[in-house]
N, C-alpha and C positions, 0 to 999 in steps of 0.2 A: 166311182172307185178308188180306194183310199190304196195308195201306192207304200207299202210298207218299210221301201227302202228308202224314203225321204228323210227320215229323223236322221239313220243313221248318217247318211250324208251330210245333211246339214252339219253334224257331229263333228265331222271331219275337218270340214272347211273351217268352222269355227276354232278347231282344236288347232289347225297348222295355223289360223290369222290369227292368235297369239300365242304365238316360239315365236318373241324376236328375239335379236343379236345378242342382248343381256341376257336374257333367262335363259337362252341356249346355250353359253358359256361356263354359266352356273351347272347348270345337266352335264354339262360335259365334262368340266371338274368334279363332279361329284365331290363339292366340298361349298360350306360358305365360309371358310377360312378364311383370313385377314388376307391372306396368298391370292386365294380364290377369287376375292372380290378388289383387290389390285386387277388382278388380269382383266377381269369382266370391266373396271373402270377405263381402262386402256385402250378396251376394245370398241366402249362407246365413244371412248375422244376418237377413236380411228374412224369410228362411222362415222361422227360429227364433221371431220375432216371431209371426209367423202362426198358428205352432204353439201358442203360449202364449197366443193371444186365444182361438185356435178353444175350446182345453181350457175355459177361462173361460167361453166363451157356451153351450158343451154342459153345464156343470153351472150357471149361473146362475141358475135357480132353485130350489138346492139349499144355496146359499152365499151365507150370511148379507150383509148391505150388498152383493147384488153387482147390485141391479137401481133403478130409478127414479131420482130426480134427488139433487143431492148440496145443493139448495138456491143455488148458487151460478152467476152468470154470468159468461161467457166473451168476450173480446173482438169476436167476433161481436153482442154485446149477448143471446144465447139463452141460455135455462137448460141446464145443465150436466146432463150425464146420468153415475151413477157410471161407466159402464163403460169413457163416453169417457175419463174422466181413466187408469180403467184401464190402456188399450190406448195412452195416451199413454206415462204410468210405465214402460210395455212397452219402448216401441221406443227410450224414453231410456236403461232400464237396460242392454239387449241391444248397442247401442254404446256406452256410454259407456267401456269397458274395452276394447274394440277395436282402438283404434288405427287404425282406418280413417275416419272421419269428423270434418272438424274441427265443423260444426254441424249442430243440428237446428234445422228448420223446420215448428211445427207449425199447424195453422187453431186450434189452441186453445190456442197461447203468442203472448203478444203480440210478441213478441221473440224472435229464433233462441236455442236453447242451446248454449253455446259451450261445447266441452270441449278445453283449454288445452293441455291433456299429448297428447291428440292431433294439435291443429295444424301444429307440424312436421313430422310423415308423411303426416297424413291430409288431403289436398288437395280431399274432397268434401264437398258439401252437400247431406243427406238431406229433400225436403221432403216430406210425407204428410199425409194426414187420415186420425189413429188409426181412428177408425170414423165411418164414411159412413152414414146412414143409422139416426141410434143409436132415433130413436122408434119403428121396430121391437122395438127389444132386447124390451122388456117382454113382448112377444105373440108371441113366437117366429118372425119372419120374419126374410127375409134380411139381412143387413146386411154390409159390407167393407171395408177397408182401402185406400187410394189412396198410391200413392209414387211420387216422383220422385230420379234422382239427378244433379247440378250439378257440372262440378267448379270448384273456388273458383278466383278470380280475383283478384288483389293480396292485402293482408296485412290488408285488413280490422280496422286498428287502433282505430276505433273505433267497432266492434262496430254500426255500421248496416246491413251487408248490403248495399251497395248495387248491388254485384254481380248480385246477384240480380232486380234489375231491371230483367230484359233478357228477348226473345221465348222462345218455347219452344223454337225450332230449338237454341238452348246445350242440352237434356237431353242427358245421356248415355244413358238408360234411365229407362224410364218402366215399372210395370205399377199392379195393385192383386191384391188378396186378396179371394174370395167364401167368405165364411161361410155353408153351408148344407148341405143333405142331404149331401153331400163339401165338403170345402175344398177350394177350387181358385184357382193362383196363375197368373197371367198377366204375360206383358212382353213387352217389347222393347228390343233394343241396337240400334236401327237395324238390324236384318237379318230383320226378320220377326215376326210375333207368334207366342208358342208358348205353350202351354196347361198347365198341371202338377196332377196330384190328388194329394192325399195321403193317402199310404197307412197308416192307423195302426199294424198291425202293424209295418211297417219303419220308422216313424218317419220316413218320408222323400216327397218329393213327387217322383213318377213321371210323366216325360212322357208326357201325353195324344194331342196333336194340336200338329202343326207347322206352321209357314206360315201360318197361320189368315187366309184371308181372307174380308171381308164382300162379301155380295152386293150386285150394283150396285144391286139394286132391291127392296124387301122388304113384309111385308105389315102391318107392328105401328108405329104412332105412339103415342110416351110421352108423356104430358102430364099437369101436374095442372089439370085442367079446373077443378076449384075457382075458380081463379084468373082465369076468365074471363073476368070484368067488369071485372079491375083491368089487363087486357092492352089494348097498340094495336089499333087498329082494324086494321090490316093480320094479327094473330098471328088474331085471331078468324073474318078472313076466310079463314084457313088452314082451319081446324079444323072450317067449314061444311063448307068444301070436302070434309071428310074425310068428314064425318058423310053427304055428298049420295053420295058413290062407291062404290060398291061394293067388294070385294077389300081394304080394310084394318077391321084390330081395332087397340082400343087395350089397351092394358095399360102399367097405373103401377102401381107396387110401394110409392113414396115414398125409396126406396134408389135412388142411382143406378149404384153397380157393378152391383145384381142387372138393373135394366134395360138400361144399355149393355150386359152378356153376353148377355144376351140376343139384344138386336141384333146385335151383333160375329157372335154364330155362325147367325141365322134372315134380318139384314137390317131394316131397318125405319129410325129416326130418334126420336132423344129429345129433347124439346124441351121448355126451361127458358129463356123468353123476360125481359126487366124486364119491369115494370110500369109505368103510366103515375106513379105517384109515387115507383118505386125502378126507373129507366131501367138503371142498372147489373146489375141482376138478382142473383138470390141466389148464386151458385154460385162459389168463389174461385179465379181464374185459375192460382194457382201451386199450387196443394193438391188439384183438382180438374179443372178445365177444360185445361189444358195435359198435366197424364201421360195424361189420354185421346184429347186429339186427336194424342199423339204416338201414341200406340196404333194410333188408327184409320187412320190415314192408311198407315201402316206395313202397314196389312191391308187397303189399297186404298181406302179411305175417305174421309170429309169431315167435318169441322168447322168450325165458322163463329159468330162471333155474330149473323149474319143480314144483318151487309153487310162481314166482313172475314173472311180465316183466322182460327180461333183461334191459331194456332202464329203469325203477324205482330205478335198485342198485347204492348207492353211495360206493364208493369204499370206503376202509379205508386207503388206502395206496397204493404207485405209481403199485405199482404190485399186487395189489388184483387178487385173481384168483376166480374163477366160476363154477358149474355146467350149463351145455347149452343143450338149445333142441331148434334148428332154421330149419323153413322151412314151409312149407304149414301149413296152420291155422289147418284144420283139422287134420293132423299127429300130429302135437304137442300137442293140445288138447289131446290126445289119449293119449300119454305118461304122461302129466300134470294127467288125471283121473288116469293112474295105482298109483300114486304117493300119490295122496290125499284119494286113496280108502287103501292104507297102511298108511299112518298115521293116518286116522279113527279109523282101526283096532288095531294098533299100541295103542294107546290112549283108547282106550274100555278097551283092555287089560290091561294094565295099572290100570284102573279103576277098573277091575275085582279083579284084584290082592290087591289091597288096602281093 
């Protein structure tokens, strides 16, 4: 007996397998203009960087001097791992001869890396975290790369990159690459959030899911509870609330990209608040918080410092840090409600004391 459905199923798989990242970007932009072709080429270069880093990670335990620390400290005051250096160099080498971007700004570099020969034509800046969660590399857990694309504004002849000190709404595109059992690339250019899986046999990122929507509420909360006693009382109250109520489960991997990817697909909230000593938090606005905020809002979710939307925050300098609550709208609003209530009570108590 002939299965009449078989040709239709086969056609579906063939069509999906033909949707590569570069083709999808041009479809999203609905244009073959020079700008659209430039953005497509930038995404292709990002994909290449992801492939090179993914290959290195898969062989890290076999390659001499691929794991461990370099013995140096980066601009953030953190110990630098060898994979951080390798990944940062990959992004530079991939874009250096591309003619596509004028500047690269990374959390591993104190100042942007300029490519003067590209600047007359490449009017874009790439901001990125080359390896997010690098502490996981040596123990073979998920890590990722985060990226953001911005239009360069002005000549920037003094090299200060002051045009980057603007809010997250200025981003043209953002995304991340997750290195795990499969290598996944997720991106948005302001027209929804889309994921791709690296097919090693083809060497191409193939469309896996279009127009991802984060659930309005999810069961997962992700927070480093080892910092519990360093948090403000508002966050401690929130965590106690989660402990007391059924239906919630804690998941924290130590890699922002991995935790964010779970929440994007399943719902919930990732929380990395500031501490009493460091109220600005740990995460970098331009390289981590703002790109992921761009994605989550495109997916119907919410991203907040706890008191204002992440995309509204204007950085004071390139390495500005910010607290972060990101994920499903209802779950982020719950975090915000605890913070707002605590601020209100604190204000009332101060007024009474006067």
